The first five atom37 places (N, CA, C, CB, O) and aatype in JSON, in Angstrom:
{
  "aatype": [20, 20, 20, 20, 20, 20, 20, 20, 20, 20, 20, 20, 20, 20, 20, 20, 20, 20, 20, 20, 20, 20, 20, 20, 20, 20, 20, 20, 20, 20, 20, 20, 20, 20, 20, 20, 20, 20, 20, 20, 20, 20, 20, 20, 20, 20, 20, 20, 20, 20, 20, 20, 20, 20, 20, 20, 20, 20, 20, 20, 20, 20, 20, 20, 20, 20, 20, 20, 20, 20, 20, 20, 20, 20, 20, 20, 20, 20, 20, 20, 20, 20, 20, 20, 20, 20, 20],
  "atom_mask": [
    [1, 1, 1, 1, 1],
    [1, 1, 1, 1, 1],
    [1, 1, 1, 1, 1],
    [1, 1, 1, 1, 1],
    [1, 1, 1, 1, 1],
    [1, 1, 1, 1, 1],
    [1, 1, 1, 1, 1],
    [1, 1, 1, 1, 1],
    [1, 1, 1, 1, 1],
    [1, 1, 1, 1, 1],
    [1, 1, 1, 1, 1],
    [1, 1, 1, 1, 1],
    [1, 1, 1, 1, 1],
    [1, 1, 1, 1, 1],
    [1, 1, 1, 1, 1],
    [1, 1, 1, 1, 1],
    [1, 1, 1, 1, 1],
    [1, 1, 1, 1, 1],
    [1, 1, 1, 1, 1],
    [1, 1, 1, 1, 1],
    [1, 1, 1, 1, 1],
    [1, 1, 1, 1, 1],
    [1, 1, 1, 1, 1],
    [1, 1, 1, 1, 1],
    [1, 1, 1, 1, 1],
    [1, 1, 1, 1, 1],
    [1, 1, 1, 1, 1],
    [1, 1, 1, 1, 1],
    [1, 1, 1, 1, 1],
    [1, 1, 1, 1, 1],
    [1, 1, 1, 1, 1],
    [1, 1, 1, 1, 1],
    [1, 1, 1, 1, 1],
    [1, 1, 1, 1, 1],
    [1, 1, 1, 1, 1],
    [1, 1, 1, 1, 1],
    [1, 1, 1, 1, 1],
    [1, 1, 1, 1, 1],
    [1, 1, 1, 1, 1],
    [1, 1, 1, 1, 1],
    [1, 1, 1, 1, 1],
    [1, 1, 1, 1, 1],
    [1, 1, 1, 1, 1],
    [1, 1, 1, 1, 1],
    [1, 1, 1, 1, 1],
    [1, 1, 1, 1, 1],
    [1, 1, 1, 1, 1],
    [1, 1, 1, 1, 1],
    [1, 1, 1, 1, 1],
    [1, 1, 1, 1, 1],
    [1, 1, 1, 1, 1],
    [1, 1, 1, 1, 1],
    [1, 1, 1, 1, 1],
    [1, 1, 1, 1, 1],
    [1, 1, 1, 1, 1],
    [1, 1, 1, 1, 1],
    [1, 1, 1, 1, 1],
    [1, 1, 1, 1, 1],
    [1, 1, 1, 1, 1],
    [1, 1, 1, 1, 1],
    [1, 1, 1, 1, 1],
    [1, 1, 1, 1, 1],
    [1, 1, 1, 1, 1],
    [1, 1, 1, 1, 1],
    [1, 1, 1, 1, 1],
    [1, 1, 1, 1, 1],
    [1, 1, 1, 1, 1],
    [1, 1, 1, 1, 1],
    [1, 1, 1, 1, 1],
    [1, 1, 1, 1, 1],
    [1, 1, 1, 1, 1],
    [1, 1, 1, 1, 1],
    [1, 1, 1, 1, 1],
    [1, 1, 1, 1, 1],
    [1, 1, 1, 1, 1],
    [1, 1, 1, 1, 1],
    [1, 1, 1, 1, 1],
    [1, 1, 1, 1, 1],
    [1, 1, 1, 1, 1],
    [1, 1, 1, 1, 1],
    [1, 1, 1, 1, 1],
    [1, 1, 1, 1, 1],
    [1, 1, 1, 1, 1],
    [1, 1, 1, 1, 1],
    [1, 1, 1, 1, 1],
    [1, 1, 1, 1, 1],
    [1, 1, 1, 1, 1]
  ],
  "atom_positions": [
    [[6.1, 27.72, -18.19], [5.46, 28.75, -19.21], [4.31, 28.2, -20.3], [6.7, 29.36, -20.09], [4.24, 27.07, -20.78]],
    [[3.56, 29.21, -20.49], [2.69, 28.81, -21.66], [2.54, 29.76, -22.59], [1.42, 28.44, -21.3], [2.88, 30.93, -22.42]],
    [[1.91, 29.22, -23.83], [2.05, 30.34, -25.0], [0.48, 30.87, -25.45], [2.9, 29.58, -26.48], [-0.46, 30.1, -25.65]],
    [[0.42, 32.21, -25.57], [-0.76, 32.44, -26.22], [-0.44, 33.04, -27.53], [-1.65, 33.26, -25.42], [0.44, 33.9, -27.56]],
    [[-1.06, 32.72, -28.63], [-0.91, 32.85, -29.89], [-2.2, 33.82, -30.53], [-0.78, 31.4, -30.45], [-3.42, 33.67, -30.41]],
    [[-1.45, 34.81, -31.19], [-2.83, 36.13, -31.83], [-1.87, 36.22, -33.37], [-2.98, 38.44, -30.55], [-0.66, 36.14, -33.59]],
    [[-3.02, 36.4, -34.21], [-2.85, 36.79, -35.49], [-2.76, 38.21, -35.82], [-3.78, 36.27, -36.17], [-3.79, 38.32, -36.48]],
    [[-2.34, 39.13, -35.81], [-2.12, 40.76, -36.15], [-2.46, 41.01, -37.38], [-0.7, 41.33, -36.03], [-1.75, 40.54, -38.27]],
    [[-3.45, 41.68, -37.68], [-3.87, 42.27, -39.26], [-3.82, 43.46, -39.16], [-5.28, 41.98, -39.91], [-4.01, 43.94, -38.04]],
    [[-3.56, 44.29, -40.23], [-3.6, 45.25, -40.87], [-4.38, 45.95, -41.89], [-2.91, 45.15, -41.09], [-3.66, 46.29, -42.83]],
    [[-5.85, 46.35, -42.05], [-5.91, 46.9, -42.71], [-5.16, 47.56, -44.17], [-6.13, 47.21, -42.03], [-5.29, 47.22, -45.35]],
    [[-4.46, 48.44, -43.65], [-3.55, 49.14, -44.66], [-2.68, 48.14, -45.06], [-2.75, 50.38, -44.13], [-2.19, 48.46, -46.14]],
    [[-2.22, 46.97, -44.64], [-1.21, 46.11, -44.72], [-1.64, 44.64, -45.15], [-0.54, 46.15, -43.46], [-1.33, 43.73, -44.37]],
    [[-2.24, 44.35, -46.18], [-3.1, 43.14, -45.99], [-2.05, 42.07, -46.18], [-4.42, 43.01, -47.06], [-2.26, 41.02, -45.58]],
    [[-0.97, 42.15, -46.91], [0.09, 40.85, -46.81], [1.59, 41.59, -46.19], [0.4, 40.02, -48.68], [2.53, 41.99, -46.87]],
    [[1.48, 41.61, -45.12], [2.78, 41.97, -44.22], [3.89, 41.18, -44.4], [2.55, 41.88, -42.79], [3.82, 39.95, -44.4]],
    [[4.99, 41.86, -44.56], [6.37, 41.25, -44.68], [7.2, 40.99, -43.36], [7.2, 42.18, -45.56], [6.82, 41.21, -42.2]],
    [[8.27, 40.53, -43.74], [8.96, 40.22, -42.51], [9.49, 41.55, -41.33], [10.24, 39.41, -43.08], [9.82, 41.48, -40.14]],
    [[9.39, 42.75, -42.29], [10.08, 44.04, -41.88], [8.91, 44.62, -40.75], [10.39, 45.2, -43.37], [9.07, 45.31, -39.74]],
    [[7.43, 43.92, -41.47], [6.34, 44.57, -40.25], [6.36, 43.46, -39.01], [4.45, 44.75, -40.92], [5.96, 43.77, -37.89]],
    [[6.78, 42.4, -39.27], [6.76, 41.51, -37.94], [8.16, 42.25, -37.28], [6.91, 39.51, -38.27], [7.94, 42.67, -36.14]],
    [[9.3, 42.44, -37.68], [10.55, 43.03, -36.91], [9.78, 44.21, -36.13], [11.94, 43.64, -38.02], [9.68, 44.05, -34.92]],
    [[9.24, 45.35, -36.67], [9.06, 46.77, -36.31], [7.92, 46.08, -35.12], [8.45, 48.06, -37.76], [8.04, 46.56, -34.0]],
    [[6.91, 45.09, -35.28], [5.97, 45.07, -34.29], [6.73, 44.57, -33.29], [4.76, 44.34, -34.53], [6.6, 45.13, -32.2]],
    [[7.62, 43.5, -33.41], [8.46, 42.8, -32.3], [9.57, 43.81, -31.57], [9.28, 41.49, -33.02], [10.13, 43.49, -30.53]],
    [[9.84, 45.13, -32.28], [10.6, 46.1, -31.72], [9.35, 46.95, -30.68], [11.4, 47.07, -33.05], [9.55, 47.19, -29.49]],
    [[8.49, 47.2, -31.17], [7.45, 47.99, -30.55], [7.32, 47.43, -29.27], [6.14, 48.0, -31.3], [7.59, 48.09, -28.26]],
    [[6.82, 45.91, -29.22], [6.19, 45.13, -28.0], [7.2, 45.18, -26.91], [5.82, 43.53, -28.34], [6.85, 45.43, -25.75]],
    [[8.59, 44.94, -27.27], [9.69, 44.85, -26.24], [10.29, 46.07, -25.7], [10.75, 44.12, -26.76], [11.08, 46.05, -24.76]],
    [[9.81, 47.42, -26.47], [10.06, 48.35, -26.01], [9.09, 48.67, -24.77], [10.14, 49.14, -26.99], [9.39, 49.32, -23.78]],
    [[7.95, 48.1, -25.04], [6.59, 48.33, -24.12], [6.7, 47.26, -22.81], [5.0, 47.95, -25.14], [5.98, 47.33, -21.8]],
    [[7.73, 46.27, -23.04], [7.38, 45.43, -21.99], [7.91, 45.78, -20.96], [7.62, 44.23, -22.14], [8.98, 46.38, -20.85]],
    [[6.81, 45.25, -19.66], [7.12, 45.52, -18.53], [7.49, 44.14, -17.38], [6.01, 46.4, -18.2], [6.63, 43.25, -17.4]],
    [[8.27, 43.99, -16.75], [8.3, 43.14, -15.88], [7.14, 42.41, -15.06], [8.99, 43.65, -15.23], [7.19, 41.27, -14.59]],
    [[6.11, 43.31, -15.01], [4.99, 42.57, -14.55], [3.95, 41.92, -15.44], [4.37, 43.35, -13.76], [3.13, 41.12, -15.0]],
    [[3.99, 42.27, -16.62], [3.39, 41.04, -17.45], [3.99, 39.52, -17.74], [3.25, 41.55, -18.74], [3.57, 38.79, -18.64]],
    [[4.95, 39.22, -16.91], [5.23, 37.93, -16.93], [5.57, 37.58, -18.18], [4.27, 37.17, -16.46], [4.89, 36.59, -18.41]],
    [[6.27, 37.85, -19.19], [6.6, 37.73, -20.48], [7.91, 37.29, -20.86], [6.38, 38.83, -21.01], [8.79, 38.15, -20.93]],
    [[8.23, 35.98, -21.13], [9.82, 35.86, -20.97], [10.24, 35.87, -22.5], [10.38, 34.31, -20.1], [11.43, 36.05, -22.79]],
    [[9.04, 35.64, -23.75], [9.75, 35.48, -24.91], [8.68, 36.02, -25.63], [10.3, 34.08, -25.3], [7.54, 35.8, -25.21]],
    [[8.9, 36.9, -26.96], [7.85, 37.03, -27.54], [8.55, 36.69, -29.11], [7.11, 38.48, -27.19], [9.76, 36.84, -29.27]],
    [[7.64, 36.19, -30.28], [7.94, 35.57, -31.5], [6.82, 36.46, -32.4], [7.75, 33.78, -31.47], [5.68, 36.79, -32.07]],
    [[7.43, 36.68, -33.43], [6.48, 37.28, -34.56], [7.18, 37.0, -35.92], [6.22, 38.97, -34.38], [8.36, 37.14, -36.23]],
    [[5.97, 36.51, -36.74], [6.61, 36.29, -38.13], [5.48, 36.47, -39.17], [7.3, 34.76, -38.28], [4.37, 35.97, -38.94]],
    [[5.67, 37.05, -40.12], [4.81, 37.01, -41.41], [4.08, 35.89, -41.91], [5.53, 37.3, -42.41], [4.77, 34.92, -42.23]],
    [[2.89, 35.82, -42.04], [2.33, 34.63, -42.44], [1.22, 35.13, -43.45], [1.8, 33.75, -41.18], [0.95, 36.33, -43.38]],
    [[0.54, 34.38, -44.37], [-0.61, 34.78, -45.6], [-1.82, 35.49, -44.56], [-1.35, 33.06, -46.66], [-2.54, 36.24, -45.24]],
    [[-2.13, 35.46, -43.48], [-2.98, 35.75, -42.65], [-2.83, 37.31, -42.13], [-2.86, 34.74, -41.65], [-3.76, 38.11, -41.99]],
    [[-1.5, 37.52, -41.91], [-1.11, 38.48, -41.12], [0.24, 38.22, -40.14], [-2.27, 38.77, -40.4], [1.16, 37.49, -40.48]],
    [[0.2, 38.91, -38.93], [1.52, 38.52, -38.26], [1.19, 37.49, -37.18], [2.3, 39.82, -37.59], [0.3, 37.6, -36.33]],
    [[2.01, 36.49, -37.33], [1.62, 35.51, -36.27], [2.64, 35.7, -34.95], [1.71, 33.92, -36.92], [3.86, 35.53, -35.0]],
    [[1.92, 36.05, -33.85], [2.49, 36.25, -32.74], [2.49, 35.03, -31.75], [1.92, 37.36, -32.24], [1.8, 34.01, -31.66]],
    [[3.62, 35.6, -31.01], [3.43, 34.17, -29.87], [4.12, 34.85, -28.65], [4.42, 32.4, -30.38], [5.21, 35.42, -28.71]],
    [[3.37, 34.73, -27.56], [3.94, 35.52, -26.12], [4.14, 34.15, -25.4], [2.68, 36.79, -25.15], [3.51, 33.11, -25.59]],
    [[5.07, 34.37, -24.61], [5.43, 33.44, -23.77], [5.34, 33.5, -22.34], [6.49, 33.23, -24.04], [6.32, 33.98, -21.76]],
    [[4.32, 33.09, -21.6], [4.24, 33.55, -20.25], [5.18, 32.78, -19.16], [2.79, 33.44, -19.85], [5.57, 31.67, -19.49]],
    [[5.56, 33.28, -17.88], [5.64, 32.26, -17.08], [4.43, 31.88, -16.65], [6.4, 32.46, -16.11], [3.43, 32.47, -17.07]],
    [[4.36, 30.97, -15.86], [3.31, 29.93, -15.42], [3.63, 29.83, -13.79], [3.5, 28.31, -16.31], [3.78, 28.7, -13.31]],
    [[3.75, 30.97, -12.97], [4.13, 30.93, -11.56], [3.26, 31.75, -10.81], [5.52, 31.34, -11.32], [3.6, 32.16, -9.7]],
    [[2.23, 32.03, -11.29], [1.39, 32.84, -10.66], [-0.03, 32.52, -10.79], [1.62, 34.06, -11.08], [-0.56, 32.14, -11.84]],
    [[-0.75, 32.71, -9.41], [-2.17, 32.11, -9.34], [-3.4, 32.86, -10.03], [-2.52, 31.99, -7.88], [-4.56, 32.52, -9.78]],
    [[-3.12, 33.76, -10.82], [-4.16, 34.55, -11.32], [-3.25, 34.86, -12.77], [-4.68, 35.97, -10.22], [-3.3, 35.98, -13.28]],
    [[-2.57, 33.98, -13.24], [-1.74, 33.87, -14.79], [-2.84, 34.5, -15.99], [-1.34, 31.9, -15.26], [-2.66, 35.48, -16.72]],
    [[-4.06, 33.54, -15.89], [-5.07, 34.34, -16.99], [-5.29, 35.57, -16.98], [-6.32, 33.99, -17.01], [-5.19, 36.12, -18.08]],
    [[-5.65, 36.46, -15.78], [-5.77, 37.61, -15.81], [-4.49, 38.54, -15.85], [-6.53, 37.78, -14.88], [-4.58, 39.72, -16.18]],
    [[-3.44, 38.02, -15.54], [-2.37, 38.97, -15.68], [-2.28, 38.98, -17.09], [-1.03, 38.64, -14.96], [-2.4, 40.04, -17.7]],
    [[-2.04, 37.62, -17.85], [-1.89, 37.53, -19.4], [-2.69, 38.5, -20.09], [-2.29, 36.16, -19.94], [-2.22, 39.23, -20.96]],
    [[-4.11, 38.54, -19.66], [-5.28, 39.24, -20.4], [-4.62, 41.08, -20.51], [-7.04, 39.0, -19.25], [-4.32, 41.81, -21.45]],
    [[-4.63, 41.23, -19.17], [-3.91, 42.36, -18.89], [-2.89, 42.91, -19.84], [-3.33, 42.14, -17.79], [-2.87, 43.99, -20.43]],
    [[-2.04, 41.89, -19.85], [-0.76, 42.6, -20.49], [-0.86, 42.32, -21.93], [0.72, 42.06, -19.92], [-0.1, 42.95, -22.66]],
    [[-1.86, 41.31, -22.54], [-1.97, 41.69, -24.12], [-2.65, 42.64, -24.29], [-2.5, 40.78, -25.02], [-2.51, 43.32, -25.31]],
    [[-3.53, 42.94, -23.38], [-4.24, 44.34, -23.77], [-3.34, 45.65, -23.57], [-5.59, 44.54, -22.84], [-3.7, 46.62, -24.24]],
    [[-2.13, 45.83, -22.67], [-1.57, 46.78, -22.47], [-0.37, 46.58, -24.1], [-1.01, 46.75, -20.75], [-0.27, 47.53, -24.87]],
    [[0.26, 45.46, -24.32], [1.04, 45.43, -25.23], [0.47, 45.99, -26.43], [1.47, 44.26, -25.34], [1.12, 46.79, -27.11]],
    [[-0.93, 45.55, -26.81], [-1.51, 45.86, -28.08], [-1.99, 47.32, -28.13], [-2.66, 44.92, -28.37], [-2.4, 47.75, -29.21]],
    [[-1.98, 48.1, -27.1], [-2.08, 49.41, -26.82], [-1.13, 50.07, -28.16], [-1.52, 49.73, -25.17], [-1.46, 50.67, -29.18]],
    [[0.17, 49.63, -27.64], [1.2, 50.33, -28.44], [1.29, 50.05, -29.86], [2.43, 50.07, -27.93], [2.18, 50.59, -30.5]],
    [[0.4, 49.19, -30.46], [0.49, 49.14, -31.98], [-0.81, 48.99, -32.28], [1.36, 48.02, -32.64], [-1.33, 47.96, -32.72]],
    [[-1.46, 50.24, -31.99], [-3.18, 50.45, -32.22], [-3.35, 50.26, -33.96], [-3.83, 52.38, -31.62], [-4.52, 49.95, -34.15]],
    [[-2.86, 50.31, -34.82], [-3.3, 49.92, -36.39], [-3.22, 48.41, -36.47], [-2.22, 50.61, -37.65], [-3.47, 47.86, -37.53]],
    [[-2.92, 47.79, -35.51], [-2.92, 46.15, -35.79], [-3.78, 45.99, -34.89], [-1.57, 45.16, -35.63], [-3.83, 46.68, -33.87]],
    [[-4.81, 44.73, -35.28], [-5.91, 44.09, -34.82], [-5.84, 42.45, -34.52], [-6.89, 44.41, -35.81], [-5.85, 41.57, -35.38]],
    [[-5.78, 42.31, -33.43], [-5.75, 41.14, -32.95], [-6.58, 39.78, -33.17], [-5.81, 41.46, -31.96], [-7.64, 39.86, -32.54]],
    [[-6.49, 38.73, -33.75], [-7.26, 37.6, -34.05], [-7.22, 36.28, -33.44], [-7.09, 37.41, -35.18], [-6.03, 36.04, -33.6]],
    [[-7.57, 35.5, -33.0], [-7.53, 34.39, -32.45], [-6.89, 33.24, -33.48], [-8.88, 34.16, -31.97], [-7.91, 32.82, -34.03]],
    [[-6.16, 32.76, -33.85], [-5.83, 31.65, -34.89], [-6.85, 30.5, -34.77], [-4.31, 31.05, -34.67], [-7.43, 30.25, -33.71]],
    [[-7.06, 29.72, -36.1], [-7.92, 28.24, -35.79], [-7.04, 27.25, -35.05], [-8.43, 27.4, -37.28], [-7.47, 26.14, -34.74]]
  ]
}
């Protein structure tokens, strides 16, 4: 299993709270498909936005391509949130 970390920001919500994190988590789980290979998702409000962790199964030969596709598909269901790579 491997972890992909992102920070989600929303210009309309500069300091998101735990409710925003829960709404994002609910939206992502609702759109999750088995082909994505995601086993766990974590979302927590932080000072820079919503800290998102996506845990992928690591049993596929093209895991990087599959995870990039999964992330793009999932982020499409929450268009008001923009991804950033954390430091």
